[in-house]
C-alpha positions in Angstrom: -12.9 -28.0 -99.9 -13.3 -28.0 -96.2 -16.5 -27.6 -94.3 -17.8 -27.3 -90.7 -21.3 -28.8 -90.0 -22.9 -27.9 -86.7 -25.3 -30.8 -86.1 -28.6 -30.3 -84.2 -31.7 -32.5 -84.1 -35.0 -30.5 -83.7 -34.9 -29.5 -87.4 -34.3 -32.9 -89.0 -36.7 -34.8 -91.2 -39.8 -36.1 -89.4 -39.0 -34.8 -85.9 -41.9 -33.0 -84.2 -41.6 -33.5 -80.4 -39.1 -33.7 -77.6 -39.6 -37.5 -77.1 -37.8 -37.8 -80.5 -34.8 -35.7 -79.6 -34.0 -36.2 -75.9 -31.4 -39.0 -75.3 -33.0 -41.9 -73.6 -36.6 -40.8 -74.4 -39.1 -43.2 -75.9 -38.6 -42.2 -79.6 -35.0 -40.9 -79.5 -33.7 -43.6 -81.8 -36.2 -42.5 -84.5 -34.8 -38.9 -84.1 -31.2 -40.1 -84.2 -31.9 -42.1 -87.3 -33.4 -39.1 -89.0 -30.4 -37.0 -88.0 -28.1 -39.5 -89.6 -30.3 -39.6 -92.7 -30.1 -35.8 -93.2 -26.4 -35.7 -92.3 -25.5 -38.4 -94.8 -27.5 -36.7 -97.6 -25.6 -33.4 -97.0 -22.3 -35.3 -96.8 -23.1 -36.9 -100.1 -23.3 -33.5 -101.7 -20.2 -32.0 -100.0 -17.7 -34.9 -100.5 -17.2 -34.6 -104.2 -13.4 -35.2 -104.4 -10.8 -37.2 -102.5 -9.5 -34.0 -101.0 -12.8 -32.7 -99.6 -13.0 -32.7 -95.8 -15.8 -32.2 -93.3 -15.6 -31.5 -89.6 -18.8 -32.1 -87.6 -19.6 -30.5 -84.2 -22.5 -32.1 -82.4 -24.3 -29.2 -80.7 -27.4 -31.3 -79.5 -27.8 -32.1 -75.8 -24.6 -34.0 -74.7 -23.0 -33.9 -78.1 -23.1 -37.7 -78.5 -25.8 -38.2 -81.2 -23.7 -38.9 -84.3 -23.3 -42.6 -85.3 -19.6 -42.7 -86.1 -19.9 -46.1 -87.8 -21.7 -44.4 -90.7 -19.3 -41.7 -91.5 -17.0 -41.4 -94.5 -13.2 -41.5 -93.7 -13.0 -37.8 -94.8 -15.2 -36.8 -91.9 -14.2 -36.0 -88.3 -16.7 -35.5 -85.5 -16.2 -33.3 -82.5 -18.4 -34.9 -79.7 -19.1 -34.0 -76.1 -19.7 -30.3 -76.7 -16.4 -28.7 -75.7 -16.8 -25.0 -75.0 -16.3 -22.5 -77.7 -13.6 -20.0 -76.6 -11.8 -17.1 -78.2 -8.7 -19.3 -78.2 -10.2 -22.2 -80.2 -12.4 -19.8 -82.3 -15.3 -22.3 -82.0 -13.1 -24.9 -83.7 -13.0 -22.9 -86.9 -10.3 -21.0 -88.8 -9.5 -19.6 -92.2 -8.9 -23.1 -93.6 -12.7 -23.7 -93.7 -14.5 -22.7 -96.8 -17.9 -22.4 -95.0 -20.2 -23.6 -92.2 -23.5 -25.5 -92.5 -26.1 -25.7 -89.7 -28.0 -29.0 -90.0 -31.2 -29.7 -88.2 -31.7 -26.2 -86.8 -34.9 -24.5 -85.7 -36.3 -21.0 -85.1 -35.5 -18.9 -82.1 -37.5 -18.8 -78.9 -40.8 -16.9 -78.7 -41.6 -17.1 -82.4 -45.3 -18.1 -82.4 -46.2 -21.2 -84.4 -42.6 -22.4 -84.7 -41.7 -26.0 -84.3 -39.6 -26.9 -81.2 -38.2 -23.4 -81.2 -35.8 -22.4 -78.4 -32.5 -20.6 -77.7 -30.0 -23.4 -76.7 -31.6 -23.7 -73.2 -35.4 -23.7 -72.9 -35.0 -21.2 -70.0 -33.6 -18.5 -72.4 -36.5 -16.3 -73.6 -34.6 -13.9 -75.8 -31.0 -13.1 -77.0 -29.6 -10.1 -78.8 -26.1 -9.1 -79.9 -25.6 -5.3 -80.1 -29.4 -4.9 -80.5 -29.8 -7.6 -83.2 -32.2 -10.3 -82.0 -30.8 -13.7 -82.6 -31.4 -17.4 -81.9 -29.0 -20.3 -82.4 -28.8 -19.6 -86.2 -27.7 -16.0 -85.8 -25.4 -16.6 -82.9 -23.6 -19.6 -84.6 -23.2 -17.4 -87.7 -21.7 -14.6 -85.7 -19.2 -16.8 -84.0 -18.2 -18.4 -87.3 -17.9 -15.0 -88.8 -15.3 -14.0 -86.1 -13.2 -16.9 -87.4 -13.6 -15.6 -91.0 -16.0 -18.4 -92.0 -19.4 -17.7 -93.8 -22.6 -19.5 -93.0 -23.5 -21.1 -96.3 -26.5 -23.3 -95.6 -29.1 -24.0 -93.0 -31.4 -27.1 -93.0 -34.4 -27.3 -90.7 -38.1 -26.5 -90.6 -39.9 -23.7 -92.6 -39.6 -21.2 -89.7 -35.9 -21.8 -89.3 -35.5 -21.2 -93.0 -37.5 -18.0 -92.8 -35.5 -16.7 -89.9 -32.3 -17.4 -91.9 -33.5 -15.7 -95.0 -34.5 -12.6 -93.0 -31.2 -12.3 -91.1 -28.7 -13.6 -93.7 -30.1 -13.1 -97.2 -28.5 -15.3 -99.8 -27.7 -18.2 -97.4 -28.9 -21.5 -98.8 -31.9 -22.9 -96.9 -33.4 -26.4 -97.1 -36.8 -26.9 -95.4 -37.6 -30.6 -94.6 -40.9 -29.8 -93.0 -43.6 -27.1 -92.8 -44.0 -25.9 -89.2 -47.7 -26.1 -88.0 -47.1 -25.3 -84.4 -45.0 -26.0 -81.4 -45.1 -29.8 -81.9 -46.6 -30.3 -85.3 -45.4 -30.1 -88.9 -46.2 -31.3 -92.4 -43.2 -33.6 -92.9 -41.7 -34.5 -96.2 -40.7 -38.2 -96.6 -37.0 -39.1 -96.2 -36.7 -40.1 -99.9 -37.6 -36.5 -100.9 -35.6 -34.7 -98.2 -32.5 -36.7 -99.1 -32.7 -35.2 -102.7 -33.3 -31.7 -101.4 -30.5 -31.8 -98.9 -28.0 -33.2 -101.4 -29.0 -30.5 -103.9 -28.5 -27.8 -101.3 -25.1 -29.2 -100.4 -24.0 -29.3 -104.0 -24.6 -25.5 -104.1 -22.4 -24.8 -101.1 -19.2 -24.3 -103.1 -20.7 -21.5 -105.2 -22.3 -20.0 -102.1 -19.0 -20.0 -100.2 -17.4 -18.0 -103.0 -20.1 -15.2 -102.9 -21.1 -15.0 -99.2 -19.2 -13.0 -96.6 -18.7 -13.9 -92.9 -21.4 -12.5 -90.7 -19.9 -9.9 -88.3 -21.0 -7.1 -86.1 -18.7 -4.2 -85.1 -17.4 -4.4 -81.5 -17.3 -4.0 -78.6 -20.0 -6.7 -78.1 -23.0 -6.6 -75.8 -25.0 -9.9 -75.3 -28.4 -9.2 -73.8 -30.3 -12.3 -72.5 -33.7 -12.6 -70.8 -34.5 -15.8 -68.8 -37.5 -17.5 -67.4 -37.6 -18.0 -63.6 -35.9 -21.3 -62.7 -32.7 -23.1 -61.7 -30.6 -21.7 -64.6 -31.5 -18.1 -63.7 -30.8 -18.7 -60.0 -27.3 -20.1 -60.9 -26.5 -17.2 -63.1 -27.7 -14.6 -60.6 -25.4 -16.1 -58.0 -22.3 -16.2 -60.3 -22.8 -13.0 -62.4 -24.6 -10.8 -59.9 -23.1 -7.5 -61.2 -24.2 -8.3 -64.8 -27.9 -8.4 -64.2 -30.2 -5.5 -65.1 -33.3 -6.4 -63.2 -34.4 -9.8 -62.1 -34.4 -11.6 -65.5 -32.0 -9.7 -67.8 -28.4 -10.6 -68.1 -26.0 -8.3 -69.9 -22.5 -9.5 -70.8 -19.9 -7.3 -72.5 -16.6 -8.1 -74.2 -14.4 -7.6 -77.3 -16.0 -10.4 -79.3 -19.1 -12.6 -79.5 -16.9 -15.6 -78.5 -15.7 -13.8 -75.4 -19.1 -12.9 -74.1 -20.5 -16.4 -75.0 -17.6 -18.0 -73.1 -18.5 -15.9 -70.1 -22.1 -17.3 -70.2 -21.0 -20.9 -70.8 -18.6 -20.9 -67.8 -21.2 -19.3 -65.5 -24.0 -21.7 -66.5 -22.0 -24.9 -66.1 -23.1 -26.9 -63.1 
């Protein structure tokens, strides 16, 4: 079987603060080590035959967090965060059996959620055609446009809860119980390795029963921003797309089309 794993960091085993996830920060190497711990446990469950294949896409910060030396030869890693576009379909196509989100977190402005945000910390809210989403929902929608279902999400308890509410039936593996913005009751790596592998072993069955997540078009992406540099940049480049001082509305034929508009405009 063939799988895509989007690799994030805030939702991996033991991580509770930004010093553990920002490249170059004091405790980044601990966070990176936990990312690889969780990733290798999931890969252990997915790679059951010589023909199994996994593509990783590193979505965290600069997209350079994966330790390539530790990967199985059946795994390819997309590093550097190349933009998703309608042309590349977010690096997915019908050859993939399913997508997994590893190390994810709840969306922004969810009280009591650990390290929650929407890609950029300046994004307060996002919705697609009126459906409020965070990174979990948006990644699922973009995969859905390529015909690929989201089969599993790993992260903290609030990320798991968000997944269950938005996409019932999707496998969730919680490696820690969220206790606030920068606190969690963390399970030890020995225990999370078992849970993550067990979840991965269920992915084949989940892929057979789950459908790609789609919304009928045309698509409207509604985003609200905090005051700051990102908002100023977007206002200067997408002036006609603002409804008031903080709300950006982008329209297009697909989720990938409107997200590409945002990615191009935000790039420095």
